[in-house]
C-alpha positions as CSV (number, residue, x, y, z in Angstrom):
1,M,-136.5,-41.9,44.5
2,R,-136.3,-40.2,47.9
3,G,-140.1,-40.6,48.4
4,R,-139.9,-44.3,47.7
5,I,-137.1,-44.9,50.2
6,M,-139.1,-42.9,52.8
7,L,-142.2,-45.0,52.1
8,L,-140.2,-48.2,52.5
9,F,-138.8,-47.0,55.8
10,S,-142.3,-46.0,56.9
11,I,-143.7,-49.4,56.1
12,V,-140.9,-51.1,58.0
13,S,-141.5,-48.8,60.9
14,C,-145.2,-49.7,60.9
15,I,-144.4,-53.4,61.0
16,G,-141.9,-52.7,63.8
17,I,-144.4,-50.7,65.9
18,L,-147.1,-53.4,65.4
19,A,-144.6,-56.1,66.5
20,M,-143.6,-54.0,69.6
21,L,-147.1,-53.3,70.6
22,N,-148.2,-57.0,70.3
23,F,-145.2,-58.8,71.7
24,T,-143.6,-56.5,74.3
25,T,-144.3,-54.1,77.2
26,P,-142.6,-50.8,77.9
27,T,-140.8,-52.3,80.9
28,G,-139.8,-55.4,79.1
29,V,-138.2,-53.6,76.2
30,G,-136.4,-51.1,78.3
31,V,-135.1,-47.6,77.5
32,I,-133.6,-48.4,74.2
33,G,-136.8,-50.0,73.1
34,V,-138.8,-47.0,74.0
35,L,-136.3,-44.8,72.0
36,V,-136.7,-47.1,69.0
37,F,-140.5,-47.0,69.4
38,F,-140.5,-43.1,69.3
39,T,-138.0,-43.1,66.4
40,M,-140.3,-45.4,64.4
41,I,-143.3,-43.1,65.1
42,F,-141.2,-40.1,64.0
43,I,-140.3,-41.9,60.7
44,I,-143.9,-42.5,60.0
45,L,-145.0,-39.0,60.9
46,F,-142.1,-37.6,58.8
47,T,-143.2,-39.6,55.7
48,L,-146.8,-38.6,56.2
49,M,-145.9,-34.9,56.5
50,Y,-143.6,-35.2,53.5
51,Y,-146.4,-36.6,51.3
52,V,-149.0,-34.1,52.7
53,I,-146.7,-31.2,51.7
54,K,-146.1,-32.7,48.3
55,I,-149.8,-33.1,47.7
56,F,-150.4,-29.5,48.7
57,Q,-147.6,-28.4,46.3
58,R,-149.2,-30.3,43.4
59,I,-152.7,-28.9,44.2
60,L,-151.4,-25.3,44.4
61,K,-149.0,-25.7,41.5
62,D,-151.6,-24.5,39.1
63,K,-151.7,-21.1,40.8
64,K,-149.0,-18.8,39.5
65,S,-148.3,-17.2,42.9
66,V,-147.3,-20.4,44.6
67,R,-143.7,-21.6,43.9
68,S,-142.5,-25.1,44.3
69,Y,-139.9,-25.8,47.0
70,S,-136.8,-27.8,46.6
71,E,-136.6,-31.4,48.0
72,N,-134.4,-30.2,50.9
73,K,-136.8,-27.5,51.9
74,T,-139.7,-29.9,51.7
75,C,-137.9,-32.4,53.9
76,A,-137.0,-29.7,56.4
77,Y,-140.6,-28.5,56.7
78,A,-141.7,-32.1,57.1
79,L,-139.2,-32.7,59.9
80,V,-140.5,-29.6,61.8
81,L,-144.1,-30.5,61.3
82,A,-143.6,-34.2,62.2
83,F,-142.0,-33.4,65.5
84,A,-145.1,-31.6,66.8
85,P,-147.4,-34.7,67.3
86,L,-144.4,-36.6,68.7
87,M,-143.9,-33.9,71.3
88,L,-147.6,-34.1,72.3
89,L,-147.3,-37.8,72.5
90,I,-144.3,-37.6,74.8
91,A,-145.9,-34.9,77.0
92,N,-149.2,-36.9,77.4
93,P,-148.1,-39.5,80.0
94,S,-147.0,-36.8,82.5
95,S,-150.4,-35.2,82.2
96,S,-148.9,-31.9,81.2
97,V,-150.9,-31.4,78.1
98,N,-152.7,-28.2,78.7
99,I,-153.2,-24.9,76.8
100,V,-149.7,-23.7,77.7
101,T,-148.1,-26.8,76.3
102,I,-150.1,-26.6,73.1
103,G,-149.3,-22.9,72.8
104,L,-145.6,-23.6,73.2
105,L,-145.8,-26.3,70.7
106,I,-147.4,-24.0,68.2
107,V,-144.7,-21.4,68.8
108,F,-142.0,-24.1,68.3
109,V,-143.5,-25.1,65.0
110,L,-143.8,-21.5,63.8
111,V,-140.2,-20.7,64.8
112,G,-139.0,-23.9,63.1
113,C,-140.9,-23.1,59.9
114,F,-139.6,-19.6,60.0
115,F,-136.1,-20.8,60.4
116,V,-136.5,-23.3,57.5
117,H,-138.0,-20.5,55.3
118,K,-135.1,-18.1,56.0
119,R,-132.2,-20.6,55.9
120,L,-133.0,-22.9,53.0
């Protein structure tokens, strides 16, 4: 049920992004519009990461050494992994995407995944 709701939100977000890209400009939509745009991108990335993790769980389910995670843990991993491309997208306009930025992003994702692994 959770996956279907996320898929519905993702489809609505895709439609919203297409409408924003075709009918508005960043200056015309303002600060709140840019926030809505990045929120919709995050929803799409979160859904994509959630389904990628679920696919890997099903592929690796046959192996006895791999255990299946709970839904909450899967969602938490998807949240951490979905935030990485969004951070790169936000850093891109300021021309600050270099090896240091990518390194810090990798550290952020690793620390986030470690935190999810230990806490949930």
